[in-house]
N, C-alpha and C positions, 0 to 999 in steps of 0.2 A: 648841442644847444637844444633845450626842451622848449617847445612852443605851447605856452598856456597850460602846462601841466602842473597842477599843484598836488602835493601829497597831503592826504588827510592825516592829521595828527589827533589821536584821542586825548592828548594832553591839553591842547589849546585849539579851539575852533576859530576864535578871533581874539582880539586883545581884551574883550570884555567877558568872554565866556570860557569856562573851564569845566570839563567833566570831572576832574579830580576834586573830591570834596563836595560833589553835588549832594543835596539833601534829599535822599531817597528814603521815604518812610520805611523803617524796619531794617534797613541795610546798615550793617556795621562793617568794619574792615575785614572781619572774619566770617561773616555769614549774615543770616536774616534773623533779626531779633523779634520774638513773639511775646506779647504781653498776655498773661493769663490772670484773670481777675475772678474773685469769689471763691478762692480756696478756703478750706476749713482751717481753723487754728492749729489743728494737729497735722496738717499737710507737711511733707518733707520733700526733698529733692527726688527721692525714689519714685514718688507719685508722678512727677513730671517726666522722668525718664521712661516710665512704663506707658504713659499716655502718648508721648510723641515719638518714641522709638519705632513703632510699627510704620510710621510715615516716611522714615528716611534717616539720614545721618544727623545725629544731634551732637553739636560741639560742646554745649554747656547748658546747665540748668542752674537757676538760682531762685530760692524761695526767700522772700524778704521777711525777716523776723523782728519782733519787738526786742529791743535791747534788754529790758528788765526781765521779761518772762520767757524769752527764747521761743515764743509761739509765733506761728505764721501770722503776718499782718493781713492776710487775705489775698495776696497777689505774689506773682513771681514772673520770671523771664526764662525763655528757652531760646537758644541760638541754634539754628539749623543751617547746614551748609548750602543746600540747594533751594532756590526760590520756589520752584514748582512743588517740591515736597513740603515746604513751609506753607504755601498757599493751600495745599490739599489738607494739611493738618488743621489749619485755621477753619476751612470750610466744614470739616468733619467734626471738630471739637467745639466750635462756637455754639453754645446752646446745649452742650452735652451735660447730662445730669451725673454728677459725681457725689454719691451719697445723697444728702438732702439739699445739695446746692447745684445751681445751674451755672456752668462756667461761661464767662465772657472771654473770648479769645480773638486777638487781632494783632496786626503788625504793630510794633512799638512805634510811637511817634514822639518827636521831641517836644518838650513842654515849651510853650510860649509864655513869657512873663509879661504881666500887665504893668504898665507904668504907673 
């Protein structure tokens, strides 16, 4: 018989709180999602691979394109495996001049819709 010993479960802390599905900015199920803003219309995925690759393991890159022109809409996303590497990439590349543009780089946040 155990006396007052409770096992910690990362799934349920109490009936009201669960760590699973917690809303951690930038965290996806597969890594840390980084928002990259102010890309030029001619930017493609290779630019993001080259920028973020030196900081660590990159899972995925996505440049958001205009449906009609297939040009970059000015932003994209990078998913990195490791939080520390993602944070270092953000710290190093936020404010970085790429051509004639200054990049804005941050962890992706979920949009909140106004009622």
